N, C-alpha and C positions, 0 to 999 in steps of 0.2 A: 329687715336689715342688709343693708349692704354686705356687712362682717359677716352676717351668718348665711347667706347666699354662694359663701366661698368663692367668688369672684376676686376679689383681690388679688392672690396668687398667681391668677391669670391677666390681670390689668396691669401688676408692675412690669413684668417683660418688656410691655408694649411701651414701657418708656425709654427702651431702644428702637424701636421700629427706624424703618428705612426709608418711611412714608412718613413725611411732617405732619398728615392731617390726622393721620392716626396714633401719631407721637404725643398730636396737641389734645387728641381727646382722650387718651390717656392718664394725660399729668392736667386736667381739667377734675376727672374723674377722684382721681388719688386724694387731690388739693383738697376735694371737695368732703372727703372723707377725714382728712386731717384736721377740719376746721371742728371737727367736733368735740368728743371728749379724749382723755388724754387714753382710755382702753383703747380708741376706736386709732387714732394717730400714731399707738403703741404694734395696734394689729397691722397696719402697714408698714411699719419699721421691720417688726419680723419678718416680712417678705424679702429683705434687704434692699429694699425703697431706693437709700441713700446714696449707693455703688453708681448709679445711674449720674448725678447729680454734679458730679466736673463735667462730664460731657454736656448736660442738659446749657450749665452756667455757662460754657465758652461756644455754644452752636450760631451759626452769621447769624438765626433768626430773633431780634431783641421779643419778637412774641414769646417765644419760648424760653429766654431768658427771666424775660419777666415771669412768667406762669411759674419757673422753676425758682425763682425768687421769692416770692409769693406762697407758692407750699412750705419752704423755708420757713418762714414767718411765723407761719399757723404750729413749727415744731417748736420752732424758741420759745412759743409762749408757752410752753408744754411741762411738764414738769423737767428737776434737774439731770436725768439719765437721760432721759428724750436730749434735752440740752446737749450732755454728753456725746450723743452717738452724733450729733451730728457735727460738732469738735471733730472727734474721731474719721469720720469722712471727709475731713481734711478739703470742707466746703467753702467753711467761713472768711478765708484768706481772697477767695473767687467773689464773695458779696462785698469784702470791702474793694475788689478790685470796684465791680460794679456800682458800689455805694459815691465812688469817685467820678468813674467815665462812664459810667453808660446812661441809656440814653433816661432823659427824666421822668418817664412813666418807671424802669426798672429802680431809677433811685428812690422814689418812695418808697417802693417795695424793699429795697435795702434797708432804707433805715427803720422800715417795720423791724422786717429779722434783725435787727443789731439790738434796737432800741428794747424788743420781745426778751431776746437774752439778757438784757443788762437789768429784767424787772426779775425774770423767770432761775436766772444762773447765781450760782456762787460764784464766792468772791473771785477763785482762781479762774474761775471758768471767765469772768469779767475782765479780769486781765489778763485775758490770755488775747481777748479782743482788742486791748491797747497793746500788747507788745507786735500787734499785727498790723498796727499802725491807724485804726481807724479815729483815731482823736480828730487831723486834720481832714480827711472826708465830711466827717459829720460836720463837724462846723463850718463848711463852706454851704451848708445846707440851710445855715443859719437865715440868710437873708435872700429866699424865697419869697415867692408872693403868697405862696402853698401854706393858709395858716397851721391846716391839721398837720403836716409835715413840722414846720416849727416847732409844735409842742410837740411833736416825737421825739423829735432830733433835742429838745431842753431833755425831755424826761429821762431820756437815753444816759447825756451829759450828767443830768444829775444824779443817775443812780449811781454809775462808775465814780463820781465823785464820792458818795456817802460809804462805797466801798474800798475806799484807795488806802485807810488807814496810814503804812507809815511810808508809803507811795504818792501821798497824797502834793506837796509840793511837786512832782517831777512831773506829775499827771497836771496840776494848776497849770506848771510853768511850760508842757505842753499846747493849753487851751491860749495860753494868751501868745505865742511863741508863730501859733498859724493864723492869729487873726479874730480868735476866737471869742477872747474875751472882749475886744469893742465893740463884738458882733452883740452877743450877751448884754453889754453893758446899755446899747443903744436899743435894744427889745425894754427894758423898763420903762419906756414909754408909747410903746406898742398898745393898739387901741382894745386889744383881748385882753380881755383880763387874765383870763390862766395863763397867755401867755407873761402880761409883764408882772404877773405876781411870780412864777419860777425864777424869771431872771432876775426879779429885785432877789430873791430865797436863794439863788447859786451867787450873787454879787454879795449881802452880805457875809454867807455862811464863810463862802471858799475864797473871795479876795478884795476883802472892805481892808484889808491892812495895804491893799498894794493901788488902791485906787483913793483918788479924793474923790469924796463925797456928794451929788449934786443936790443944795439945800433944796432944790423941789419935791428930792425922792425922799429923804431922812426927813422925820421931826424933827424940829426945835428943842430945845432944851430950857427950861425954866424954874425957878422955884417951886411952881403948883405944876412940877413935874414936864412930860411931852406935848409938844403941840402940833400940830401939823398947820402950813402956811397956808392958810384960807383965799389968799390970793394964786396960788397956784392953781393949773387947769384939773378941774377936776374931773372924772366919768360918771356920765349922769346914773350910772349904777351903783355910782360912791367908792368906797375904797374898801375893800374884804381881806383880812389877812386870817 
């Protein structure tokens, strides 16, 4: 095992090596370690790895940016203490900046980093993302062609809304103001079942009072109960809720 070999304390300083090839190799190596268990991730964090990441995220080479955000996405998938380490390192504003303005491959990794944090983090940690402007750049990725990223973004937004509590109206307003609501509404008719289900769930639970329901999406009410319009286009796999 890499941890037992004692190599990590020697790998971590190489994250700031002047030779980009050495730097890239070290980043990939420690990145592979943090894809493992929380204990393996903690072993890397204990060597002060995060202190190198502000420089890595602002590196002129996009490949370094991508690898750095990929590393962080695996840490934000860890426990809440590890999520807090990422926040305390001051790198999430840079991740959000790359989510907004980075190369698409970097944006994809940033979306994972943010979405993982919304799943692993506690309310205060998730609201930290909102305070740092994560909503607009997340919403702008809702119309990309990469279905996996659309679902990752929807999951992140859904998690943020679930944790919003007394801030729900404000956060819902942010999503609407940046055009996110229109995009989510459109995704209710997406060909991918997982995407249209979560889009419908978000609209139904958090925005149903703000928009007119599409009669082809909502069931009709009759004396016998609710019935779906059988003339509406139905996916081959059927409806699953």
